[in-house]
C-alpha positions, 0 to 999 in steps of 0.5 A, a space after each residue: 629602499 628598492 621596494 619595487 625590486 624582486 631581489 630585495 623581497 627575496 633577500 628580506 624573506 630570507 633574512 626574516 626566515 634566518 632570524 626566526 630560526 635563530 630566535 625559535 629556541 630562545 622563545 618559550 615552548 608554547 605546547 599543550 602540556 606547558 601548564 602540566 605538573 612535572 612528572 617525578 621519577 625515582 633514581 636508581 644509583 648503583 648496580 642494576 643487574 641484581 648482583 649486590 654485596 661484596 660477592 659482586 667484586 669476585 665476579 669482576 671481568 678479567 681472567 679467572 683467578 688461579 
């Protein structure tokens, strides 16, 4: 190993930085809220524009009925 060569150290640092960038997504997140309980949300399935029932089909996009 050419320990006294500056190019060896630059290449080694570049390889370590690339390895760290590749391994970072695989490591777990150690943020401040990692132990916090998960938030629950309600899911809305269906129309959300306030129109409901069979009357909504009459207002489908397209030319008006003649």
